[in-house]
C-alpha positions, -999 to 999 in steps of 0.1 A, spaced: -509 -97 111 -542 -119 104 -571 -94 94 -595 -89 123 -631 -109 119 -661 -94 109 -695 -114 112 -704 -124 83 -741 -120 92 -740 -84 100 -776 -80 108 -794 -99 136 -827 -113 124 -851 -111 153 -885 -121 132 -898 -101 105 -873 -72 116 -835 -68 113 -815 -46 132 -777 -33 120 -756 -50 147 -742 -14 150 -770 2 158 -775 -19 192 -769 -6 226 -746 -20 249 -779 -26 270 -794 -51 243 -763 -74 244 -763 -88 275 -775 -124 292 -816 -105 284 -808 -102 245 -791 -136 240 -819 -156 257 -850 -136 249 -872 -137 216 -861 -153 183 -823 -156 197 -837 -174 229 -851 -204 206 -814 -199 184 -798 -203 219 -818 -237 227 -809 -253 197 -772 -245 196 -766 -252 232 -794 -289 231 -767 -297 202 -740 -299 225 -765 -307 254 -773 -341 230 -739 -347 224 -723 -346 262 -754 -362 281 -749 -392 257 -707 -394 264 -718 -400 301 -754 -421 295 -728 -448 277 -697 -443 301 -725 -455 330 -741 -483 310 -714 -499 293 -708 -520 321 -745 -534 317 -744 -534 278 -713 -562 285 -729 -585 310 -757 -584 283 -745 -589 246 -707 -596 256 -672 -580 245 -656 -568 271 -625 -571 253 -636 -542 232 -646 -522 264 -627 -494 254 -631 -494 222 -668 -475 223 -650 -446 234 -617 -448 215 -642 -457 181 -669 -427 195 -641 -404 198 -621 -404 171 -655 -408 149 -662 -372 167 -633 -359 156 -637 -367 119 -671 -352 123 -660 -319 140 -635 -314 111 -657 -322 85 -684 -299 95 -671 -264 81 -677 -285 51 -712 -295 56 -720 -262 69 -708 -248 34 -724 -270 14 -758 -274 31 -761 -243 51 -770 -238 86 -801 -253 87 -794 -280 65 -762 -287 82 -781 -289 121 -805 -314 108 -783 -337 92 -761 -340 121 -794 -344 142 -803 -371 119 -764 -390 113 -770 -391 156 -800 -409 158 -793 -437 134 -763 -444 154 -785 -441 187 -808 -462 169 -783 -486 158 -773 -487 193 -806 -496 211 -811 -521 190 -773 -538 189 -773 -575 194 -739 -580 194 -707 -558 202 -695 -554 169 -725 -538 161 -727 -516 188 -693 -499 171 -711 -492 144 -738 -473 163 -707 -455 183 -690 -447 149 -722 -430 134 -734 -416 166 -697 -400 175 -695 -386 138 -737 -366 146 -724 -359 182 -686 -339 165 -707 -325 137 -737 -311 167 -703 -303 187 -686 -279 162 -718 -265 142 -732 -253 179 -699 -229 178 -695 -223 144 -736 -210 145 -728 -186 171 -710 -167 144 -740 -171 122 -768 -161 140 -755 -137 165 -740 -102 164 -702 -103 177 -708 -82 211 -731 -116 219 -701 -141 211 -692 -142 248 -722 -149 261 -732 -175 233 -696 -196 239 -702 -194 276 -738 -209 276 -726 -237 248 -694 -247 267 -715 -242 298 -736 -275 286 -712 -298 294 -717 -291 332 -753 -297 330 -746 -332 310 -723 -338 334 -748 -335 362 -781 -353 341 -764 -381 324 -749 -400 349 -786 -399 365 -803 -410 338 -778 -438 324 -774 -450 362 -816 -452 366 -820 -469 333 -785 -496 342 -801 -503 379 -836 -510 361 -821 -531 337 -833 -520 303 -798 -500 292 -812 -501 256 -838 -476 269 -814 -450 280 -802 -449 237 -837 -450 231 -848 -418 254 -823 -396 234 -837 -404 199 -868 -384 201 -846 -355 215 -825 -355 186 -856 -354 162 -867 -321 184 -842 -307 180 -835 -318 141 -878 -297 139 -864 -265 163 -836 -262 136 -861 -259 110 -880 -229 126 -848 -209 139 -823 -215 117 -813 -191 88 -815 -216 60 -783 -200 40 -750 -182 57 -754 -147 47 -719 -143 24 -713 -174 0 -684 -195 11 -662 -211 -17 -662 -248 -12 -627 -263 -2 -613 -294 -15 -610 -322 15 -581 -323 35 -582 -364 31 -537 -370 42 -545 -347 73 -577 -362 88 -561 -396 79 -532 -387 103 -551 -372 131 -576 -399 134 -550 -424 133 -531 -406 161 -558 -405 183 -567 -443 177 -532 -451 186 -527 -430 216 -561 -442 227 -554 -482 220 -521 -474 237 -538 -458 268 -556 -493 275 -529 -513 284 -507 -509 317 -477 -521 296 -454 -490 301 -430 -502 271 -467 -505 247 -479 -471 263 -447 -451 254 -443 -465 221 -479 -457 213 -471 -426 221 -439 -424 202 -461 -434 168 -489 -408 176 -459 -379 179 -446 -390 144 -482 -388 131 -488 -354 142 -452 -345 127 -459 -357 101 -497 -338 103 -480 -306 106 -455 -307 76 -489 -320 57 -507 -291 71 -480 -263 59 -476 -280 24 -509 -283 17 -538 -257 1 -562 -281 13 -564 -270 54 -575 -290 82 -570 -259 104 -563 -220 97 -527 -205 91 -508 -207 120 -523 -229 141 -490 -247 150 -466 -216 153 -468 -209 191 -455 -174 179 -489 -170 158 -521 -157 180 -541 -189 169 -512 -212 184 -510 -195 216 -548 -198 215 -547 -234 209 -521 -246 229 -539 -228 257 -569 -248 254 -551 -278 246 -536 -278 279 -564 -263 296 -587 -295 282 -557 -321 290 -555 -313 325 -593 -317 332 -593 -349 314 -566 -364 343 -592 -353 369 -625 -367 352 -612 -401 345 -592 -409 377 -612 -386 405 -644 -408 408 -619 -439 413 -596 -424 435 -625 -408 454 -643 -446 462 -613 -461 470 -592 -441 492 -619 -420 507 -649 -445 508 -676 -427 490 -703 -446 469 -704 -448 429 -731 -422 429 -711 -402 453 -680 -407 440 -695 -393 404 -715 -359 412 -681 -353 434 -657 -353 403 -691 -334 387 -679 -305 413 -653 -298 385 -678 -295 355 -704 -276 375 -670 -252 386 -665 -244 348 -703 -237 342 -700 -211 367 -668 -200 356 -683 -195 321 -713 -178 330 -694 -150 353 -669 -139 328 -689 -144 294 -697 -103 301 -663 -95 313 -648 -69 292 -610 -47 287 -586 -60 313 -612 -85 335 -610 -102 302 -570 -107 307 -580 -117 338 -601 -143 332 -577 -156 306 -552 -158 328 -572 -171 356 -577 -204 338 -542 -220 344 -535 -204 376 -568 -218 393 -556 -249 377 -519 -254 390 -536 -244 424 -557 -272 420 -542 -300 409 -513 -296 435 -541 -293 459 -554 -330 445 -523 -341 441 -517 -340 481 -554 -344 493 -565 -373 470 -536 -396 477 -543 -395 513 -563 -420 523 -594 -410 547 -628 -420 563 -652 -405 536 -660 -375 559 -666 -338 549 -639 -329 571 -613 -351 546 -636 -341 517 -641 -309 515 -611 -294 509 -611 -321 477 -642 -303 467 -631 -271 471 -598 -280 446 -622 -295 417 -645 -266 414 -614 -246 416 -599 -264 381 -633 -262 367 -638 -223 378 -606 -215 360 -615 -231 331 -652 -216 324 -636 -181 332 -607 -185 303 -630 -203 281 -658 -181 264 -631 -157 256 -598 -181 243 -631 -190 213 -642 -158 210 -606 -150 204 -599 -179 177 -629 -164 155 -616 -128 160 -582 -135 152 -587 -160 118 -581 -144 89 -608 -134 68 -622 -166 45 -611 -189 77 -638 -187 98 -655 -216 93 -625 -238 94 -615 -216 126 -649 -229 143 -651 -267 134 -611 -263 144 -620 -256 182 -639 -291 185 -610 -308 165 -584 -296 187 -606 -299 222 -611 -336 213 -575 -340 203 -560 -326 235 -588 -347 252 -578 -383 236 -542 -372 244 -545 -365 282 -565 -396 290 -535 -415 273 -511 -396 290 -533 -398 322 -534 -443 320 -497 -441 316 -490 -417 345 -513 -441 370 -500 -469 357 -463 -461 363 -468 -446 392 -482 -479 408 -526 -479 397 -518 -517 386 -485 -527 404 -490 -532 431 -523 -521 436 -542 -515 463 -540 -488 481 -507 -484 484 -505 -480 442 -538 -457 442 -522 -435 466 -492 -434 440 -507 -430 415 -534 -399 426 -499 -382 442 -478 -385 402 -512 -383 383 -518 -345 396 -488 -335 407 -478 -338 364 -506 -327 352 -504 -298 369 -474 -291 349 -501 -286 311 -518 -259 337 -483 -243 344 -470 -244 311 -505 -229 297 -504 -196 321 -468 -193 299 -492 -199 267 -521 -175 281 -497 -147 290 -486 -149 253 -521 -148 243 -532 -116 261 -499 -97 250 -503 -106 213 -540 -94 216 -526 -65 236 -499 -58 207 -528 -63 182 -552 -37 198 -521 -13 196 -510 -15 163 -548 -15 148 -557 12 170 
C-alpha cells in the first residue's frame, strides 16, 4: 500500500510568523483562511497562472479566423491547437524537474517568462510558421504554469486547505471561459487581433513579479533530481500529435489509422514506463487496481466527457438552434460555469460527502449527455422553451465534474508514495491534457462518421449531435465504476490505517 503523504511544508508561513499546521483549528481552514492575508496573495498567484494559460486558449481560438485572413496559413489552422497542446503536455511533464531545479519562486518566474516570450512572438508573427513557433513556446510556458499551480498547492498550503485550493485553481477555467472569448472577440471585431496577444504580456510579467513577492524560494524538503524520462516524453508527445493530426481529417480510415498508431505508442509508453527507473508518472499510474490508476482513469473519463461538449456545442447551437456565434459561445460556457460552481460548493466537503461528490461527477455526466443526445439533435427556433433544457444539461455536466474534481486531485497527492509528490502534481495536468487531446480526436471521428460532413446540412448535423453525445455518455458511464473503485479503495485504506 502507498504511504500516506505528509506535506513537505509542514509549517504554514504567514508573513513573519510560523504556525504549526497541527495547531490550526478547523475555523482557520475554510475559505476565509485561504483567501485572506498571505494565503490570499499566494492564492492569487497560483490561480492567476491557470487563468493566464486558460484565457490564452480561448483568446487564440476566437481570433484564429482573423489571424489566417491576415497572415495566411489556412492549411495549418488546426496545428495552432495541435502544437500548443503538445507543448503544454511537455511543459506539464517537465514541471516537476523545473520545480526541483529552480524552486517554487524561480520555477514560476521561468514559466511566466517563457509564456511571455511565446506570446510576444505570436503578437508580431508575420507568417504562419512564425506563429506556430510562438504557439509552441506559449504552450510550453502555459504547461509549466498549469502544472506548477497544482504542484505549489502542496508546498505553500497546509493539507486541510488543499481541497479548497484545488477548487479555486480548477475553477479558474470557468472564469477564463467567460473572459477569453469576449477579449478575443472584441479585438477581432476591431481588426487588431495582435493586441489580444499584446494584452497578455504585461499580465504574465505581473504574475512573475507576484511570484517573487509571495512564493518561497525553495521547498522545505530537499528532493533529489531524477533523470528525465526522455523516451516516455517522446512517446506521449508523438501519440498526441498523431491523435490530433488524425482528428483533422474527415476520412474514417485516416482517423482509425491515427488512433491505432496512437494506441501502439501508448502501449509502448506503458511498457517503457513499467521497466524504466526514469518515470513520467508515479508508480501504479497505469494499473486500475491501484488507487492512483483508478484516480487517473476517473479524471480522464470526466475530461473526455467535457471535451466533446466544448468542441461541438457551439456549432450545434448555431446550426440546429439558430443562436448567434456570441450567444452560442456563452451558452456553451455554462458547462464551465457549472464546473466552477461545483468545485467551490464541494471544496469544504468531508467524510461521506466527499464520496458522494466523487460519485456525483459521472452520474450527472451520464444524465447530461443523454439529455443532450435527445435535445440537441432536434432543430428548434432557438426560443427559450427549447434552449432552457439544453442549458440545464450543460450545467449538470459541468457541475458533476466540478463536484468531483477537487477531491480527485487531492487524493492524487494523498496516495502518491513519499518522494513522488512532485511527480504526482505534474502528472495531474499531463493526464488531463492527454485525455483532452484524445477526447477531441474521438469526438471529431464520431461526428464525422455520423454525418457531420457527409451528408452534412441539418440532417447530418442532427445525426452527428445524437451520436456524439450518446457515445460520449459511455465515458461518464464507465467513469462511475472507476469512481466507485476510488471510493472503495480509499475507504479500505482508511480502515487499514485505522
